[in-house]
C-alpha positions as CSV (number, residue, x, y, z in Angstrom):
1,X,22.3,-5.8,33.9
2,X,20.3,-7.2,30.9
3,X,22.1,-8.4,27.6
4,X,20.8,-5.5,25.8
5,X,22.1,-3.2,28.4
6,X,25.4,-4.7,28.3
7,X,25.6,-4.4,24.3
8,X,24.4,-0.7,24.7
9,X,27.5,-0.1,27.2
10,X,30.0,-2.1,25.2
11,X,29.0,-0.1,22.0
12,X,29.2,3.4,23.9
13,X,32.7,2.5,25.0
14,X,33.8,2.0,21.6
15,X,32.0,5.2,20.5
16,X,34.1,7.0,23.2
17,X,37.3,5.2,22.0
18,X,36.8,6.7,18.4
19,X,36.4,10.0,19.8
20,X,39.6,9.5,21.8
21,X,41.3,8.6,18.5
22,X,40.2,12.0,17.0
23,X,37.5,10.5,14.8
24,X,34.5,12.6,14.0
25,X,31.9,10.1,14.9
26,X,28.9,11.8,13.4
27,X,30.4,13.5,10.4
28,X,28.0,15.7,8.3
29,X,28.6,14.1,4.8
30,X,30.5,11.5,2.6
31,X,31.0,11.8,-0.9
32,X,30.8,8.5,-2.7
33,X,31.8,7.7,-6.3
34,X,28.8,5.3,-7.1
35,X,26.4,3.4,-5.1
36,X,26.9,-0.2,-4.0
37,X,24.1,-1.3,-6.5
38,X,25.8,0.5,-9.5
39,X,29.1,-1.1,-8.7
40,X,27.5,-4.7,-8.5
41,X,25.5,-4.1,-11.4
42,X,28.4,-3.0,-13.6
43,X,31.2,-5.2,-12.3
44,X,29.8,-8.5,-10.9
45,X,29.9,-10.3,-14.2
46,X,33.4,-9.3,-15.3
47,X,36.0,-11.9,-14.9
48,X,38.6,-11.6,-12.1
49,X,41.5,-10.9,-14.5
50,X,39.7,-8.1,-16.3
51,X,38.7,-6.5,-13.2
52,X,42.2,-6.5,-11.8
53,X,43.5,-4.9,-15.1
54,X,40.9,-2.2,-14.8
55,X,42.5,-0.8,-11.4
56,X,38.8,0.4,-10.6
57,X,38.8,2.6,-7.4
58,X,35.7,3.3,-5.6
59,X,34.4,5.2,-2.6
60,X,31.3,3.7,-1.1
61,X,29.3,3.9,1.9
62,X,26.7,1.7,3.7
63,X,25.6,-0.1,6.8
64,X,27.7,-3.1,8.1
65,X,25.6,-6.2,8.0
66,X,28.4,-9.0,8.4
67,X,31.9,-8.5,10.2
68,X,34.5,-10.9,10.7
69,X,38.2,-10.5,11.6
70,X,41.5,-12.6,11.7
71,X,44.1,-10.6,13.7
72,X,45.5,-7.9,11.4
73,X,43.0,-8.9,8.4
74,X,39.3,-8.4,8.5
75,X,36.2,-8.7,6.3
76,X,32.9,-6.7,6.3
77,X,29.8,-6.6,4.2
78,X,28.2,-3.2,3.6
79,X,24.6,-2.9,2.4
80,X,23.0,0.3,0.8
81,X,19.4,0.3,-0.7
82,X,19.2,-3.4,-0.7
83,X,22.5,-4.1,-2.4
84,X,25.8,-5.6,-0.8
85,X,29.5,-5.7,-1.2
86,X,32.3,-7.2,0.5
87,X,35.2,-5.0,2.1
88,X,38.7,-6.5,2.7
89,X,40.7,-4.7,5.4
90,X,44.3,-5.2,6.1
91,X,46.2,-3.4,9.0
92,X,49.4,-2.6,6.8
93,X,47.1,-1.3,4.0
94,X,45.0,1.1,5.9
95,X,47.6,1.8,8.7
96,X,46.3,3.7,11.7
97,X,42.6,3.6,10.4
98,X,42.9,0.0,11.3
99,X,42.0,1.2,14.9
100,X,38.7,2.3,13.3
101,X,37.8,-1.3,12.2
102,X,38.6,-2.5,15.6
103,X,35.9,-0.3,17.0
104,X,33.2,-1.3,14.4
105,X,30.1,-3.3,15.3
106,X,27.3,-4.9,13.2
107,X,24.9,-2.0,12.1
108,X,27.6,0.8,12.0
109,X,27.8,3.0,9.1
110,X,31.2,3.2,7.3
111,X,32.8,4.8,4.3
112,X,35.4,2.8,2.3
113,X,37.9,3.8,-0.4
114,X,39.8,1.2,-2.5
115,X,40.3,-0.9,-5.6
116,X,37.7,-3.3,-6.7
117,X,38.7,-6.9,-7.2
118,X,37.5,-10.5,-6.9
119,X,38.4,-13.0,-4.5
120,X,39.4,-16.7,-5.2
121,X,35.8,-17.5,-4.6
122,X,34.6,-15.1,-7.2
123,X,33.1,-12.6,-4.6
124,X,33.1,-9.0,-5.7
125,X,35.3,-7.1,-3.0
126,X,36.7,-3.6,-2.3
127,X,40.2,-3.7,-0.9
128,X,40.3,-1.0,1.6
129,X,42.8,1.8,1.5
130,X,40.9,4.4,3.7
131,X,38.1,4.1,6.4
132,X,35.7,6.8,7.2
133,X,33.5,6.2,10.2
134,X,29.9,7.5,9.6
135,X,27.5,6.6,12.5
136,X,27.5,4.0,15.3
137,X,24.6,1.7,16.0
138,X,24.3,1.7,19.8
139,X,21.7,-1.0,19.9
140,X,22.4,-4.3,18.1
141,X,20.6,-5.4,14.9
142,X,17.8,-8.0,15.7
143,X,18.8,-11.5,15.2
144,X,17.5,-12.7,12.1
145,X,16.0,-16.0,12.9
146,X,14.5,-15.0,16.1
147,X,13.8,-11.2,16.7
148,X,12.4,-10.6,13.3
149,X,9.6,-13.3,13.5
150,X,7.9,-11.1,16.0
151,X,5.3,-9.8,13.7
152,X,4.2,-6.9,16.2
153,X,7.9,-6.0,16.5
154,X,8.3,-5.8,12.6
155,X,5.3,-3.6,12.4
156,X,6.0,-1.2,15.4
157,X,9.9,-0.7,14.5
158,X,9.5,-1.1,10.7
159,X,13.1,0.1,10.3
160,X,14.3,-3.0,12.0
161,X,12.2,-4.8,9.6
162,X,13.8,-3.2,6.8
163,X,17.2,-3.8,8.0
164,X,16.7,-7.5,8.9
165,X,14.3,-8.6,6.2
166,X,15.6,-7.3,2.7
167,X,12.4,-8.9,1.0
168,X,10.3,-6.3,2.9
169,X,12.0,-3.6,0.8
170,X,10.8,-5.1,-2.5
171,X,7.1,-4.8,-1.2
172,X,7.5,-1.2,-1.0
173,X,9.5,-0.8,-4.1
174,X,6.3,-2.5,-5.7
175,X,3.9,-0.1,-4.2
176,X,6.0,2.8,-5.4
177,X,6.0,1.4,-8.8
178,X,2.2,0.9,-8.7
179,X,1.5,4.6,-7.8
180,X,3.9,5.9,-10.2
181,X,2.7,3.7,-13.2
182,X,-0.8,4.7,-12.4
183,X,0.0,8.4,-12.6
184,X,1.7,7.8,-16.1
185,X,-1.4,5.9,-17.2
186,X,-3.9,8.8,-16.3
187,X,-1.5,11.5,-17.3
188,X,-1.1,10.0,-20.9
189,X,-4.9,9.9,-21.2
190,X,-5.4,13.7,-20.5
191,X,-6.5,13.4,-16.7
192,X,-5.4,16.2,-14.3
193,X,-4.2,15.1,-10.8
194,X,-5.8,17.1,-8.2
195,X,-6.0,17.5,-4.4
196,X,-9.3,17.7,-2.2
197,X,-9.8,18.4,1.4
198,X,-8.8,15.6,3.9
199,X,-10.9,17.6,6.7
200,X,-14.3,18.0,5.7
201,X,-17.5,19.7,7.2
202,X,-19.5,16.7,6.0
203,X,-18.1,13.2,5.7
204,X,-19.4,11.9,2.5
205,X,-18.9,10.0,-0.6
206,X,-19.2,6.5,0.7
207,X,-21.2,4.6,3.5
208,X,-18.7,4.5,6.4
209,X,-18.3,5.7,10.0
210,X,-15.9,8.7,10.1
211,X,-13.3,10.0,12.4
212,X,-14.2,13.3,14.0
213,X,-11.9,16.2,15.0
214,X,-12.4,19.9,16.1
215,X,-11.1,22.9,14.8
216,X,-10.5,25.2,17.7
217,X,-10.0,28.6,15.7
218,X,-13.2,28.2,13.9
219,X,-14.9,26.3,17.0
220,X,-16.3,23.7,14.6
221,X,-16.3,19.9,14.2
222,X,-14.8,18.4,11.2
223,X,-14.4,14.8,9.7
224,X,-11.4,13.1,8.2
225,X,-12.5,12.1,4.8
226,X,-14.0,8.7,4.1
227,X,-13.7,9.5,0.3
228,X,-13.0,12.3,-1.9
229,X,-15.8,11.6,-4.2
230,X,-18.2,14.5,-3.8
231,X,-15.4,17.1,-4.2
232,X,-14.1,15.4,-7.2
233,X,-17.5,15.5,-9.0
234,X,-17.8,19.1,-8.0
235,X,-14.6,19.5,-10.3
236,X,-16.4,17.6,-13.0
237,X,-19.5,20.2,-12.9
238,X,-16.7,22.8,-13.0
239,X,-15.6,21.4,-16.3
240,X,-12.5,19.2,-15.4
241,X,-13.7,16.3,-17.5
242,X,-11.0,13.9,-16.5
243,X,-9.6,14.2,-13.0
244,X,-8.0,11.9,-10.6
245,X,-6.5,11.8,-7.1
246,X,-4.3,9.4,-5.2
247,X,-5.7,10.1,-1.6
248,X,-5.5,8.9,1.9
249,X,-9.0,7.9,3.3
250,X,-10.0,7.3,7.0
251,X,-12.7,5.2,8.2
252,X,-13.6,4.5,11.9
253,X,-14.1,0.8,11.4
254,X,-12.7,-2.6,12.5
255,X,-9.2,-3.7,11.9
256,X,-8.4,-7.0,10.1
257,X,-5.9,-8.3,7.6
258,X,-7.8,-6.6,4.9
259,X,-8.7,-3.3,6.6
260,X,-6.5,-0.6,8.1
261,X,-8.5,2.7,9.3
262,X,-6.0,4.9,7.2
263,X,-5.6,3.5,3.7
264,X,-4.6,4.8,0.2
265,X,-7.0,5.0,-2.9
266,X,-6.9,6.1,-6.6
267,X,-10.0,7.9,-7.3
268,X,-10.8,9.2,-11.0
269,X,-13.9,10.5,-12.8
270,X,-14.1,10.9,-16.5
271,X,-16.9,12.8,-18.4
272,X,-19.2,11.0,-20.8
273,X,-18.3,7.3,-19.7
274,X,-20.6,4.9,-17.9
275,X,-19.6,2.1,-15.8
276,X,-19.2,-0.5,-18.8
277,X,-16.6,1.9,-20.2
278,X,-14.8,2.0,-16.8
279,X,-14.6,-1.9,-16.8
280,X,-12.6,-1.8,-20.0
281,X,-10.4,1.0,-18.6
282,X,-9.9,-0.8,-15.3
283,X,-8.8,-4.1,-17.2
284,X,-6.4,-1.9,-19.3
285,X,-4.9,-0.2,-16.2
286,X,-4.5,-3.3,-14.0
287,X,-3.1,-5.7,-16.8
288,X,-0.8,-3.0,-17.8
289,X,0.6,-2.5,-14.4
290,X,1.1,-6.2,-13.9
291,X,3.0,-6.4,-17.3
292,X,5.1,-3.3,-16.5
293,X,6.1,-4.2,-12.8
294,X,6.0,-7.9,-12.9
295,X,6.3,-8.8,-16.4
296,X,3.4,-11.2,-16.4
297,X,-0.5,-11.5,-16.5
298,X,-0.3,-14.4,-14.1
299,X,-0.2,-13.4,-10.3
300,X,1.0,-16.0,-7.9
301,X,-1.2,-15.4,-4.8
302,X,-0.8,-17.6,-1.8
303,X,-1.4,-21.3,-3.2
304,X,-3.1,-20.0,-6.5
305,X,-2.3,-18.5,-9.7
306,X,-4.5,-15.6,-10.6
307,X,-4.9,-14.9,-14.5
308,X,-5.5,-11.5,-15.5
309,X,-6.2,-12.4,-19.2
310,X,-9.0,-10.3,-20.6
311,X,-12.1,-10.2,-20.8
312,X,-13.0,-10.4,-17.3
313,X,-16.1,-12.0,-16.0
314,X,-19.2,-10.0,-15.1
315,X,-22.1,-11.4,-12.9
316,X,-24.8,-9.7,-11.1
317,X,-24.9,-9.8,-7.1
318,X,-28.1,-11.8,-7.3
319,X,-26.5,-14.3,-9.6
320,X,-23.5,-14.6,-7.6
321,X,-25.4,-15.3,-4.2
322,X,-27.0,-18.2,-6.3
323,X,-24.2,-19.5,-8.3
324,X,-21.3,-19.0,-5.5
325,X,-23.2,-18.5,-2.4
326,X,-25.2,-21.7,-2.8
327,X,-28.6,-19.9,-2.0
328,X,-31.6,-21.0,-3.9
329,X,-33.2,-18.4,-6.1
330,X,-36.5,-18.3,-3.8
331,X,-34.1,-17.4,-0.9
332,X,-32.4,-14.6,-2.7
333,X,-35.8,-13.0,-3.6
334,X,-37.4,-13.2,-0.3
335,X,-36.4,-11.0,2.5
336,X,-37.7,-13.2,5.2
337,X,-35.9,-16.1,3.9
338,X,-32.8,-14.2,3.6
339,X,-33.1,-12.8,7.1
340,X,-33.5,-16.5,8.4
341,X,-30.4,-17.7,6.6
342,X,-28.5,-14.5,8.0
343,X,-29.6,-15.3,11.4
344,X,-28.2,-19.0,11.0
345,X,-24.9,-17.5,10.0
346,X,-24.9,-15.2,13.0
347,X,-24.7,-12.1,11.1
348,X,-24.9,-9.0,13.3
349,X,-28.2,-7.3,13.5
350,X,-29.6,-9.6,10.8
351,X,-33.1,-9.3,12.1
352,X,-33.2,-5.7,11.5
353,X,-31.6,-5.6,8.1
354,X,-33.5,-4.7,4.8
355,X,-33.4,-7.0,1.8
356,X,-30.7,-5.1,0.1
357,X,-28.4,-5.0,3.3
358,X,-29.1,-8.7,3.6
359,X,-27.9,-9.2,0.1
360,X,-24.6,-7.1,0.8
361,X,-24.0,-9.1,4.3
362,X,-24.7,-12.5,2.7
363,X,-22.3,-11.8,-0.4
364,X,-19.6,-10.8,2.0
365,X,-20.1,-14.1,4.0
366,X,-20.8,-16.5,1.3
367,X,-19.4,-15.2,-2.0
368,X,-16.3,-12.8,-1.7
369,X,-13.6,-15.0,-0.7
370,X,-14.5,-17.3,-3.7
371,X,-13.8,-14.5,-6.2
372,X,-10.1,-15.3,-7.0
373,X,-9.7,-14.6,-10.7
374,X,-10.9,-11.0,-11.7
375,X,-14.8,-10.7,-11.5
376,X,-16.9,-7.5,-11.7
377,X,-19.8,-8.0,-9.5
378,X,-22.5,-5.7,-11.1
379,X,-26.2,-4.6,-10.5
380,X,-26.2,-3.7,-7.0
381,X,-29.5,-2.9,-5.0
382,X,-30.2,0.9,-5.1
383,X,-30.2,1.1,-1.3
384,X,-26.5,0.2,-1.0
385,X,-25.5,2.9,-3.8
386,X,-26.9,6.2,-3.0
387,X,-24.7,7.9,-5.5
388,X,-25.1,5.8,-8.5
389,X,-27.5,5.9,-11.6
390,X,-30.3,3.2,-11.5
391,X,-30.7,0.7,-14.4
392,X,-33.2,1.8,-17.0
393,X,-34.7,-1.7,-17.0
394,X,-34.9,-2.2,-13.1
395,X,-35.0,1.0,-11.0
396,X,-34.3,-1.1,-7.8
397,X,-30.9,-1.9,-9.2
398,X,-27.9,0.6,-10.0
399,X,-25.3,0.8,-12.6
400,X,-22.4,-0.1,-10.4
401,X,-19.6,-2.7,-10.3
402,X,-17.1,-3.8,-7.6
403,X,-13.9,-5.7,-8.9
404,X,-12.8,-8.6,-7.0
405,X,-9.7,-10.3,-7.2
406,X,-7.9,-12.8,-4.8
407,X,-11.0,-12.9,-2.8
408,X,-10.8,-9.1,-2.1
409,X,-12.6,-6.2,-3.3
410,X,-10.2,-4.0,-5.4
411,X,-12.2,-1.4,-7.0
412,X,-15.6,0.1,-6.8
413,X,-17.2,2.2,-9.6
414,X,-20.6,3.8,-10.8
415,X,-22.5,5.5,-13.7
416,X,-22.6,8.7,-11.6
417,X,-26.0,10.0,-10.5
418,X,-26.3,13.6,-12.0
419,X,-30.1,14.1,-11.6
420,X,-30.2,16.7,-8.6
421,X,-33.7,15.8,-7.5
422,X,-33.1,12.2,-7.4
423,X,-29.8,12.8,-5.6
424,X,-31.7,15.0,-3.0
425,X,-34.2,11.9,-2.6
426,X,-31.5,9.6,-2.0
427,X,-29.8,11.6,0.7
428,X,-33.1,11.9,2.5
429,X,-33.5,8.2,2.4
430,X,-30.0,7.9,3.9
431,X,-30.8,10.5,6.5
432,X,-33.7,8.5,7.6
433,X,-31.6,5.4,7.9
434,X,-29.2,7.3,10.0
435,X,-31.7,8.5,12.4
436,X,-32.9,4.9,12.6
437,X,-29.4,3.8,13.8
438,X,-27.4,3.2,10.6
439,X,-24.2,4.8,11.7
440,X,-22.7,4.3,8.1
441,X,-25.6,5.9,6.2
442,X,-24.9,8.8,3.9
443,X,-25.3,12.5,5.3
444,X,-27.3,15.1,3.5
445,X,-25.2,17.3,1.6
446,X,-27.3,20.3,0.2
447,X,-24.1,22.0,-1.4
448,X,-23.4,19.1,-3.5
449,X,-27.0,18.9,-4.8
450,X,-26.6,22.6,-5.5
451,X,-23.4,21.8,-7.7
452,X,-25.5,19.1,-9.5
453,X,-28.2,21.8,-10.2
454,X,-25.6,23.6,-12.1
455,X,-25.4,20.6,-14.5
456,X,-22.9,17.6,-14.4
457,X,-22.2,15.7,-17.7
458,X,-22.8,11.9,-17.9
459,X,-20.0,10.6,-15.7
460,X,-18.1,7.4,-14.7
461,X,-16.3,7.5,-11.5
462,X,-14.2,4.6,-9.7
463,X,-12.0,4.1,-6.8
464,X,-9.1,1.5,-6.8
465,X,-7.5,0.3,-3.4
466,X,-3.7,0.7,-3.7
467,X,-2.9,-1.2,-0.4
468,X,-5.0,-4.4,-1.7
469,X,-3.5,-4.1,-5.2
470,X,0.0,-4.1,-3.6
471,X,-0.9,-7.1,-1.5
472,X,-1.7,-9.0,-4.7
473,X,1.3,-7.8,-6.5
474,X,3.7,-8.7,-3.7
475,X,2.0,-12.0,-2.6
476,X,1.1,-11.1,1.0
477,X,-2.0,-11.7,2.9
478,X,-2.2,-9.0,5.4
479,X,-2.8,-5.3,4.7
480,X,-0.1,-4.4,7.5
481,X,2.5,-5.9,5.3
482,X,2.1,-3.1,2.7
483,X,1.6,-0.1,4.9
484,X,4.9,1.1,6.3
485,X,3.6,2.2,9.6
486,X,0.1,0.4,10.1
487,X,-2.0,1.7,13.2
488,X,-1.4,-0.5,16.2
489,X,-2.7,-0.2,19.8
490,X,-0.1,1.1,22.2
491,X,1.6,-1.4,24.3
C-alpha cells in the first residue's frame, strides 16, 4: 500500500469514528458571526488587555492549515479566504467535543465558537468552547516545499495550488479587480455592455485559425469566435455609439507562455473617434487601473520597472524595425533583402511571405521583446489589417496601433474601415490569400458588407488582452499563471 493510500485509510477511519460519536460529518450549513478576515482586520492591532476586557465572542469557520497537540491541549490554525486565525482548544473547556479535535486532520473544515484573546506572544487566538465538524479532507494537502513545486500539478489541480500557495489567490483577486474597474471606466463614460455570439457561422474579426464545431439539429458547421469585432461594429451601424464586451475568444494556434487557445479580451467601439483618440483613452484606462489596483504608475515586472507615466511613445512599424530591430533602411524597404534576412533567422515559410508579412514576422522576432515601457507601434501595412482605414498620405499603410508593454502586445486598435466597397475588396484579397494557403486569412463576410452599406459612422475600435494585463499587474511571466484552468494535454 502506498503512502497516499495509507493516509486515505487513516482518514476514513477517523471519519467513521466521528460518525460513531454521532457527529454529522457533512452538515448542511454553519452560521458564523464574522469572517476570519473581518475579525483579524478589526482586532489584530488591539492590545491584549483591551481585547480581554471586551469579552468578544465569535463563531468562525475555515480550513485547518496547521494542527499541533499537547495531551489535553491543542492548537490549530483556521484559514478562510486567505486569512488565518489561531484556535486554542482545552479538553476541560470543550468537554466531550474534544473527541472531535482528536479526529481532525490537516485540510479538514471546522467551525469554532469562543472568546477572542491574545497569547503571550501576541497572536490573535480564539479560545474554543464549542467545535462543529464541517468536512473531512480524505486526501492530505500537498507538502508545501515539494508537491506544490510541480508546475503541472499546480495547473491541473488548481484547487491544491490555491490551498498551498496563498500568493496565487492574489493574482486572481487582481484579475477580478481589473475586470471590475474596466467595467466602471466604460460605464461611467456612457458605454453599453453587450454580448455577441461565441458560435459563429463565419470566424471573423481577426487573422487567426478558428476552432470548428457542428450543430446537429441544424446540420451546419460553426466556429468558436476568434473575435467579436464584426458583431460589435454591426451594433455601431445600429446606432449603439459606445459599446463594449468582455469576452472569451478562441484561436486554434500554438501554446506558449504568452498564448492560450482560450483567452479573455475587452473589446470596445466608439463612434466619431479615430485611433489617435483611442491612444489617449487607452493611456487613461491603464494608468487609472494601475493607480486604483496597485496604487502606483510604476510596474515591477521581472527584473525591470515599467513606467506608465504619460504620454506613451509612438513609433511606426518601419522605424521600429530600423531602430530596435537593427535592420538597415534599405533592407526594410526591399522585399528580397527582407526575405533573405528572414531565411537567416529561420522564420517559417519565409521564402513565400510578402513584404508586409515579412515586416510582421521580423517585428515579432527582433523588436517585440525590446518594447518594455508602453509603446504604440503605428502605421501597419494594409495587408496585415483588412478591417482598418488606410492613411490619407500613404494608402499602403493603415491607421492602426498595437500597444506593447513588458515585451508583450497588450492592445490592438484601428480607425475602423467603414467604406463598404473598400471592405469588400479587402475581403476578396483575403479570400485569395486563403485559397493560396494562408490559413489565417480573413473570410468573406457578405452580411457585414451589407451592414456597412446601411452606413457606419467614423469609429474607433480596440481590443485589450485581460490575461496579459493581469500578468503585468501581478508580475508573472506565464499566461497559465493568470488563467485558473489553462488548457493542458491529458496525461
